[in-house]
C-alpha positions as CSV (number, residue, x, y, z in Angstrom):
1,M,84.8,103.8,106.6
2,S,84.7,106.1,103.1
3,L,88.5,105.6,102.8
4,P,89.8,102.8,101.6
5,Q,92.7,100.7,104.0
6,T,95.8,102.0,104.3
7,V,97.4,98.9,104.2
8,S,97.1,96.5,102.3
9,L,98.3,93.1,100.0
10,D,97.4,93.1,96.2
11,E,97.8,88.9,96.7
12,K,97.1,88.9,92.8
13,A,100.3,91.1,91.6
14,K,102.0,90.4,95.1
15,T,102.9,94.3,96.2
16,L,102.2,95.8,99.5
17,D,99.5,99.1,99.0
18,I,99.5,102.1,101.1
19,I,97.8,105.2,100.8
20,D,100.6,108.2,100.6
21,Q,100.1,109.8,104.0
22,T,102.8,112.3,102.9
23,L,100.2,113.4,100.0
24,L,97.0,113.9,102.3
25,P,94.8,116.2,102.5
26,S,95.5,117.3,98.7
27,R,95.3,113.9,97.1
28,L,94.5,110.3,97.6
29,T,97.1,108.7,96.3
30,I,98.0,104.3,96.5
31,L,100.9,103.6,96.5
32,K,102.0,99.7,94.9
33,L,105.0,98.6,96.0
34,S,107.7,95.7,95.4
35,E,110.8,96.6,95.9
36,L,112.9,96.3,99.2
37,D,114.4,100.2,99.1
38,E,110.6,101.7,98.0
39,I,109.0,100.1,101.5
40,C,112.0,101.1,103.3
41,N,111.8,104.8,102.0
42,A,107.6,104.3,102.5
43,I,108.4,103.9,106.4
44,K,111.0,106.6,106.4
45,E,109.5,109.0,105.1
46,L,106.0,108.3,106.5
47,K,104.3,107.6,103.8
48,V,102.6,104.7,106.0
49,R,103.0,106.0,109.6
50,G,100.9,105.3,113.1
51,A,102.2,102.0,114.6
52,P,99.7,99.5,113.9
53,A,99.7,100.5,110.2
54,I,103.5,100.0,109.9
55,G,103.8,96.8,111.5
56,V,101.1,95.0,109.2
57,A,103.0,96.9,106.5
58,A,105.9,95.5,107.4
59,A,104.5,92.2,107.5
60,I,102.6,92.5,104.1
61,G,106.0,93.5,103.4
62,L,108.3,90.6,103.9
63,Y,105.7,88.9,102.5
64,C,105.5,90.3,98.9
65,L,109.8,90.9,98.9
66,C,110.0,87.2,99.7
67,E,107.9,86.4,96.5
68,R,110.4,87.9,94.5
69,F,113.1,86.2,96.3
70,S,115.5,84.0,93.7
71,E,117.3,81.6,96.4
72,Q,115.7,77.8,96.1
73,E,117.3,76.2,98.9
74,E,115.3,76.8,102.5
75,A,119.0,77.2,103.9
76,A,119.4,80.1,101.8
77,F,116.0,81.3,101.3
78,M,115.6,81.8,105.3
79,A,119.0,83.8,105.6
80,R,118.1,86.4,103.1
81,L,114.2,86.3,104.9
82,A,116.3,87.2,108.0
83,E,118.4,89.7,106.7
84,T,115.4,91.7,104.9
85,A,114.2,91.9,108.1
86,A,116.6,93.5,109.7
87,L,116.9,95.8,106.7
88,L,113.0,96.8,107.7
89,N,113.3,97.1,111.4
90,A,116.3,99.4,110.6
91,T,113.9,101.5,108.9
92,R,112.4,102.8,112.2
93,P,114.2,101.3,115.6
94,T,112.1,103.1,117.4
95,A,108.7,101.6,116.6
96,K,107.7,98.4,118.8
97,N,105.2,97.0,116.6
98,L,107.6,97.4,113.5
99,S,109.9,95.4,115.5
100,W,107.2,93.0,117.1
101,A,105.5,92.0,113.4
102,L,108.7,91.2,111.7
103,N,109.5,89.2,114.4
104,E,106.4,87.6,114.2
105,M,106.7,87.1,110.5
106,L,110.4,85.6,110.9
107,T,108.7,83.4,114.0
108,E,106.3,81.8,111.7
109,A,109.0,80.8,109.0
110,N,110.7,78.9,111.1
111,K,107.8,76.9,111.9
112,A,107.4,75.6,108.2
113,K,111.2,75.1,108.0
114,G,111.6,71.4,106.3
115,F,108.6,71.8,103.9
116,G,110.0,73.5,101.2
117,V,110.0,77.4,100.0
118,A,107.1,77.2,98.1
119,A,105.3,76.1,102.0
120,I,107.5,79.2,103.9
121,K,106.6,82.0,101.4
122,E,102.5,80.4,101.5
123,T,103.1,80.6,105.5
124,L,104.2,84.4,105.5
125,K,101.5,85.6,103.6
126,Q,98.5,84.0,105.5
127,K,100.9,85.2,108.8
128,A,100.6,88.5,107.6
129,I,96.7,88.5,106.5
130,Q,96.4,87.6,110.0
131,L,97.7,90.3,112.0
132,K,96.3,92.2,109.0
133,N,92.7,91.2,109.9
134,Q,93.7,91.4,114.0
135,D,94.6,94.6,113.9
136,I,91.0,95.2,112.4
137,A,89.8,93.6,115.0
138,V,91.3,94.8,117.9
139,C,90.7,99.0,116.0
140,K,86.8,98.4,116.3
141,A,87.0,96.7,119.9
142,I,88.6,100.1,121.3
143,G,85.6,101.8,119.3
144,V,83.2,99.6,120.7
145,Y,84.5,99.2,124.5
146,G,85.0,103.6,123.6
147,E,82.0,104.7,122.3
148,Q,80.3,104.2,125.4
149,L,82.1,106.8,127.1
150,I,80.3,109.5,124.2
151,K,77.4,110.4,124.5
152,S,75.5,112.0,121.5
153,G,75.8,116.2,121.4
154,D,79.6,115.8,122.4
155,T,82.6,117.6,121.7
156,V,85.2,115.7,121.6
157,M,89.0,117.0,121.0
158,T,91.7,115.0,119.1
159,V,95.7,115.4,119.5
160,C,97.7,114.1,116.4
161,N,96.3,111.3,115.0
162,A,95.4,107.6,115.4
163,G,92.5,107.2,113.3
164,A,92.0,105.4,110.1
165,L,94.6,106.5,108.3
166,A,97.6,105.3,111.8
167,A,96.0,101.5,111.4
168,V,94.2,99.7,109.0
169,E,90.6,100.5,109.4
170,H,88.9,102.3,112.4
171,G,92.1,103.5,114.2
172,T,92.3,103.9,117.9
173,A,91.6,106.5,119.6
174,L,89.4,107.8,117.0
175,A,87.4,104.2,116.9
176,P,85.2,105.8,119.6
177,I,84.1,108.7,117.6
178,Y,83.2,106.6,114.3
179,E,81.5,104.3,116.0
180,A,79.6,106.8,118.0
181,N,79.4,108.7,114.4
182,R,78.0,104.7,112.9
183,N,75.6,104.7,116.0
184,G,73.7,107.6,114.7
185,K,74.9,109.5,117.7
186,A,75.9,113.4,117.2
187,V,79.6,113.9,117.3
188,S,81.0,116.6,116.9
189,V,85.5,117.2,117.3
190,Y,87.7,120.3,118.0
191,A,91.2,118.4,116.1
192,L,94.3,120.1,117.5
193,E,96.9,120.7,114.0
194,T,100.0,119.0,116.3
195,R,102.9,120.4,115.0
196,P,105.3,120.1,113.3
197,L,103.6,118.1,111.1
198,L,100.5,118.4,111.3
199,Q,99.3,115.7,111.8
200,G,96.2,116.6,113.2
201,A,95.4,119.0,110.6
202,R,96.5,117.7,107.7
203,L,95.4,113.6,108.8
204,T,92.8,113.7,111.3
205,A,90.1,116.5,110.0
206,Y,91.2,114.9,106.6
207,E,89.8,111.6,107.8
208,L,87.0,112.8,110.0
209,T,85.6,114.9,107.4
210,E,85.5,112.3,104.4
211,N,83.9,109.9,107.2
212,G,80.8,112.9,107.7
213,V,82.1,113.7,111.3
214,D,81.6,117.5,112.0
215,T,85.6,118.4,112.5
216,T,87.1,122.2,113.3
217,V,90.8,122.2,113.5
218,I,92.8,124.5,115.7
219,C,95.9,125.1,116.5
220,D,97.9,123.5,119.7
221,N,97.8,126.8,121.9
222,M,94.3,127.0,121.7
223,A,93.7,123.7,123.1
224,A,93.2,125.2,127.2
225,S,90.8,128.6,125.9
226,V,88.8,126.3,124.2
227,M,88.4,123.8,127.2
228,A,88.0,126.5,129.5
229,T,84.7,126.7,127.7
230,G,83.3,124.0,128.8
231,K,82.8,122.8,125.4
232,V,85.0,119.8,125.3
233,K,83.4,117.0,127.1
234,A,86.2,114.2,126.5
235,I,89.9,113.8,125.0
236,F,90.7,111.0,122.3
237,T,94.6,110.8,121.9
238,G,97.3,108.0,121.0
239,C,100.1,106.5,122.8
240,D,102.8,104.6,121.9
241,R,102.0,102.3,124.7
242,V,99.5,101.6,127.1
243,A,100.7,100.0,130.4
244,A,98.1,97.5,132.1
245,N,97.3,99.6,135.0
């Protein structure tokens, strides 16, 4: 991928680093966040968005925040950790990955109780890194499997943004397109603008073109007429949840 990771951890500075998606496509800006209000606002204001990215951002953010806690006693530290996680979780109550990732972090912290605050902090750091790497691996797997559905010369239609900007790398629904492109398949994309926030026009089209994929933005009400021409061979769209069946 030609873009930096959407969400990452600066281990030296102990900051949550994110691409500010509200400034795209006109400007690529990396925000380095270390304060609770900064991280909460980044999630609320969609500076970081997309279920996988939000979850990883919350995990890394919670770790970075706990590194700045003044509490030295385990009980006080754990109480503040839980309070901070609750405040982060309240930023997007409907975002499943947000609550899931924060719960994973708190569960891991509880396992480290009894070994001291420093050990809990290190445990949280390693868990945040694990969740980040897990997201990359899952998205990569989606790309490998989904790429088999795309033939060279195919034109794909996309809805909203479920690409690298919605995850750490690769993305979910766009991962097969990137994998096909990497494997030398000629793939072109019609990206629906996706009103009202224009995630397709601002984000999908931006990241696809940055990664060398031939992309055309069309307004949402053109979808049916473009499909009627027979040019669209597949539609890849993100969703909030995937059922087992």
